[in-house]
C-alpha positions in Angstrom: 5.5 64.6 -31.2 7.0 62.1 -33.7 10.5 63.4 -33.2 10.0 63.1 -29.4 9.0 59.4 -29.6 11.8 58.5 -31.9 14.4 59.8 -29.5 13.2 57.8 -26.5 14.7 54.6 -25.1 12.8 51.3 -25.2 12.0 51.7 -21.5 10.7 55.2 -22.0 8.5 54.1 -25.0 7.1 51.2 -22.9 6.2 53.7 -20.2 4.3 55.8 -22.7 2.5 52.8 -24.0 1.5 51.7 -20.5 -0.2 55.1 -20.0 -2.0 54.9 -23.4 -3.2 51.3 -23.1 -5.8 51.8 -20.3 -7.3 54.7 -22.2 -7.7 52.6 -25.3 -9.3 49.7 -23.3 -11.8 52.1 -21.6 -12.9 53.4 -25.0 -14.4 50.2 -26.3 -16.1 50.0 -29.7 -19.5 50.9 -28.3 -18.2 54.0 -26.5 -16.7 55.1 -29.8 -20.1 54.9 -31.5 -19.8 51.4 -32.7 -21.8 48.5 -31.2 -24.6 46.0 -31.7 -28.0 45.6 -30.1 -31.4 43.9 -30.6 -34.6 45.9 -31.0 -37.8 44.2 -29.9 -40.1 47.2 -30.5 -43.4 46.0 -32.1 -43.8 46.2 -35.9 -46.5 48.9 -35.8 -44.6 51.2 -33.4 -42.5 53.6 -35.3 -40.5 54.7 -32.2 -37.8 52.0 -32.2 -35.7 51.7 -29.0 -32.6 49.5 -28.2 -30.1 49.2 -25.5 -26.4 48.8 -26.3 -24.0 48.6 -23.3 -21.6 51.6 -23.0 -22.9 53.1 -26.3 -22.2 56.8 -26.7 -23.8 58.6 -29.6 -21.0 59.7 -32.0 -21.3 61.5 -35.3 -20.0 59.5 -38.4 -19.7 56.3 -36.4 -21.5 53.1 -37.4 -23.8 51.0 -35.2 -25.7 47.8 -36.0 -29.2 46.8 -34.8 -31.1 43.6 -35.4 -34.8 44.1 -35.5 -36.9 41.2 -34.1 -40.0 42.7 -35.8 -40.3 44.4 -39.1 -40.5 48.2 -39.5 -44.0 48.7 -40.9 -44.5 52.4 -40.3 -43.3 55.4 -42.3 -40.9 57.8 -40.8 -39.6 55.5 -38.0 -37.1 56.7 -35.4 -34.3 55.0 -33.5 -33.4 55.7 -29.9 -30.3 54.0 -28.6 -29.8 54.1 -24.8 -32.3 56.9 -24.4 -30.0 59.3 -26.3 -32.9 60.7 -28.2 -35.2 59.5 -31.0 -33.4 60.2 -34.3 -35.2 59.8 -37.7 -34.1 56.7 -39.7 -33.1 57.7 -43.3 -32.2 55.6 -46.4 -30.9 57.1 -49.6 -31.4 60.6 -48.2 -35.1 60.3 -47.3 -37.1 59.1 -44.3 -37.5 55.3 -44.2 -40.7 54.0 -45.5 -42.5 51.1 -44.0 -41.9 47.6 -45.4 -38.2 47.8 -46.3 -36.8 46.3 -43.0 -38.1 42.8 -42.3 -38.1 40.8 -39.1 -34.7 39.4 -38.4 -32.8 41.9 -40.5 -29.6 43.4 -39.1 -29.3 47.0 -40.1 -26.1 49.0 -40.0 -26.5 52.8 -39.5 -24.2 55.8 -39.6 -25.3 58.8 -37.5 -24.8 62.1 -39.3 -25.6 64.4 -36.4 -29.3 64.4 -37.1 -30.3 61.1 -38.6 -29.5 57.4 -38.5 -28.6 56.7 -42.1 -29.0 53.0 -43.3 -25.8 51.9 -45.1 -26.5 48.1 -45.1 -29.3 45.6 -44.5 -28.2 42.0 -43.8 -30.7 39.2 -44.0 -33.1 41.0 -46.3 -35.0 38.2 -48.1 -37.8 38.6 -50.6 -40.3 35.9 -51.4 -38.8 33.6 -54.0 -42.3 33.2 -55.5 -42.2 36.9 -56.5 -38.7 36.9 -58.0 -40.2 37.0 -61.5 -42.3 40.1 -60.7 -39.5 42.5 -59.8 -36.2 43.6 -61.3 -33.0 44.4 -59.4 -31.6 47.6 -60.9 -28.6 47.5 -58.6 -29.8 50.7 -56.8 -27.8 52.0 -53.8 -31.0 51.7 -51.6 -31.5 48.0 -52.6 -35.0 48.9 -53.8 -36.6 46.4 -56.3 -39.0 47.7 -59.0 -42.0 45.7 -60.2 -41.7 44.7 -63.9 -45.3 45.4 -64.6 -48.0 47.9 -63.6 -50.6 47.1 -60.9 -53.8 45.6 -62.4 -56.6 44.4 -60.1 -58.2 42.5 -63.0 -55.4 39.9 -62.8 -55.1 37.2 -60.2 -51.7 38.3 -58.9 -52.5 42.0 -59.1 -50.1 42.7 -61.9 -50.7 43.5 -65.6 -50.6 40.4 -67.7 -47.5 41.7 -69.6 -45.1 44.5 -69.1 -45.6 45.3 -72.8 -49.3 46.5 -72.6 -51.1 49.7 -71.9 -54.0 48.0 -70.0 -53.7 48.3 -66.2 -55.6 49.7 -63.2 -55.7 53.5 -62.7 -55.9 55.4 -59.5 -56.4 59.0 -58.3 -53.7 60.3 -56.0 -53.7 59.0 -52.5 -56.3 56.3 -53.1 -56.2 52.5 -53.0 -59.4 52.1 -55.0 -58.6 51.6 -58.7 -60.6 51.4 -61.9 -59.9 49.8 -65.2 -60.8 51.0 -68.7 -63.8 49.3 -70.3 -62.5 49.9 -73.9 -59.5 51.5 -75.6 -61.1 54.9 -75.0 -63.4 54.8 -72.0 -64.0 54.0 -68.3 -67.3 53.1 -66.5 -65.9 55.2 -63.7 -66.0 59.0 -63.9 -62.8 60.6 -62.8 -64.2 64.1 -63.2 -62.5 67.1 -64.7 -61.2 68.9 -61.5 -60.4 68.1 -57.9 -63.8 69.4 -56.8 -65.6 66.6 -58.6 -65.8 62.9 -57.7 -62.3 63.1 -56.1 -63.7 65.0 -53.1 -65.5 61.8 -52.1 -62.3 59.8 -51.9 -60.0 59.3 -48.8 -57.0 60.6 -50.7 -58.7 64.0 -51.1 -58.4 64.6 -47.4 -54.6 64.1 -47.3 -52.4 67.1 -46.5 -49.1 65.1 -46.4 -47.4 62.3 -48.3 -49.6 59.2 -48.6 -48.8 56.6 -45.9 -49.4 52.9 -45.9 -53.1 53.3 -45.2 -53.4 55.1 -48.6 -50.9 52.9 -50.4 -52.4 51.1 -53.4 -49.5 48.7 -53.8 -49.6 47.6 -50.2 -53.4 47.3 -50.2 -53.6 45.2 -53.5 -50.3 43.3 -53.5 -49.6 43.0 -49.8 -46.2 43.4 -48.0 -43.5 44.1 -48.9 -44.9 45.9 -51.9 -45.5 49.7 -51.6 -46.0 52.7 -53.8 -42.8 54.6 -54.7 -41.9 58.1 -53.6 -40.5 60.8 -55.7 -37.1 60.0 -54.1 -37.5 56.5 -55.3 -38.1 57.7 -58.9 -35.2 60.1 -58.6 -32.8 57.3 -57.5 -34.0 55.1 -60.4 -33.6 57.7 -63.1 -30.2 58.8 -61.7 -28.8 55.4 -62.4 -30.1 54.5 -65.9 -29.6 55.0 -69.6 -32.6 55.3 -71.9 -32.3 52.7 -74.6 -34.2 51.8 -77.8 -35.6 48.5 -78.9 -32.2 47.4 -80.2 -30.5 48.2 -76.8 -28.7 51.2 -78.1 -28.4 54.2 -75.8 -30.6 57.1 -76.7 -28.5 60.3 -76.7 -29.0 62.5 -73.7 -29.5 65.5 -76.1 -32.4 63.7 -77.8 -35.7 64.9 -76.2 -37.8 62.0 -77.3 -36.8 59.0 -75.3 -39.8 56.8 -76.4 -39.3 53.4 -78.0 -41.5 50.4 -78.9 -41.4 47.0 -77.4 -43.1 43.6 -77.6 -45.1 41.9 -80.4 -47.7 44.7 -80.4 -45.1 47.5 -80.6 -46.1 49.0 -77.3 -44.7 52.5 -76.9 -42.9 53.6 -73.7 -39.5 54.2 -72.1 -36.9 51.5 -71.7 -34.4 52.0 -68.9 -31.1 50.1 -68.5 -29.2 50.2 -65.2 -25.8 51.7 -65.3 -24.9 49.6 -62.4 -25.8 46.0 -63.4 -27.3 46.3 -66.9 -30.8 45.1 -65.9 -33.7 46.6 -67.8 -37.2 47.9 -67.0 -39.9 49.2 -69.3 -42.7 51.7 -68.6 -45.5 51.7 -71.2 -47.4 54.8 -72.3 -50.6 53.9 -70.4 -52.2 57.3 -70.7 -54.6 58.5 -68.0 -58.2 58.8 -66.9 -60.1 62.0 -67.3 -63.9 62.2 -67.1 -64.9 58.8 -68.5 -62.2 58.9 -71.1 -59.0 56.9 -71.4 -56.8 59.7 -72.7 -53.4 59.6 -74.5 -53.2 55.8 -74.5 -50.1 54.8 -76.4 -48.5 58.3 -76.5 -48.1 59.4 -72.8 -47.2 57.7 -69.6 -48.2 58.9 -66.1 -47.4 57.1 -62.8 -48.3 58.4 -59.4 -45.9 58.4 -56.5 -47.0 58.5 -52.9 -45.5 62.1 -52.5 -47.7 65.1 -52.1 -47.3 68.1 -54.4 -49.8 70.5 -52.9 -53.5 70.8 -52.0 -54.3 70.3 -55.6 -51.4 68.3 -57.0 -49.8 64.9 -56.5 -46.3 64.1 -57.7 -45.0 61.3 -60.0 -43.4 60.3 -63.3 -44.5 61.6 -66.7 -43.2 61.0 -70.2 -44.1 61.6 -73.8 -42.4 62.5 -77.0 -41.4 65.9 -75.5 -39.4 64.5 -72.6 -39.3 62.6 -69.3 -39.9 64.1 -65.9 -39.6 61.7 -62.9 -40.5 64.6 -60.5 -43.6 65.9 -62.2 -46.8 67.4 -60.8 -50.4 66.5 -61.7 -53.9 67.3 -60.5 -54.8 64.7 -57.9 -58.2 63.7 -59.4 -56.5 62.2 -62.6 -56.4 58.4 -63.0 -52.8 57.5 -63.3 -51.0 54.1 -63.5 -49.1 52.7 -60.5 -45.8 50.8 -60.4 -44.9 49.1 -57.2 -41.6 48.7 -55.4 -40.2 46.7 -52.5 
């Protein structure tokens, strides 16, 4: 084809171009899968619809949508020009409510099954909360709270990131309980899922905990929410473990714990490989029966992700290693760290 075009006269080339030009004009950007539209679907309706003139669904092509209302539901779908409701994904997982705010313009790439978020323009977080979260430069844009949730504090966060004291929750529940001493709770967590846990809303769940079972959303309000195991996976895929001096702990070293703060609180210290920002998780232990167990030696943090009928999933760490995809019996009282 190239040799053919090169040998043509100027007049012949112009004739070829005249035939091509109408085809190019008829295939405008929307027809090729590009385009822009405004979605006015209500915040609580997870089935988002939008109309974009001449849009044709194309694999691997981007499209941008401005949302007049936030997306407050988990697992929302997007349907453009009645081409079918496709799940909205971000960082490889179904979108969770609270990330997309009113007025945001979101750019998607359709992969043949999902609309994958690749950019969010106009995403603003309350300036009054900027001292509460840390930007680890993550691909999803997710921000992690600097401190654990603590209902005993006016703002709902532990007084310091360098302390063990915080509020503990069983999996799937928004009701939390605080230790009454360094070794005990007034609340009885029980010793198995068939104890006090059976009386909690979370015990009835057979799927991942949604916003109605989200402790961070219930206590801290929007845009905070509980993390998923995918959120933990993203965080830990983009960090180095560092000690109190800021030196990287070798990957071959099993014990990743260090101490921080004036009281030498033990935990894990993570530094972003992307922007160098740092976050600390203390070894807050867990609730079992009426005991506050392993305070200062182990850390356990629930995610919103279901493990099984008996297990929830989350982060665990101690001197023997770190597992951001761990399982634990749902009745245990674990700490919570919020994201937005």
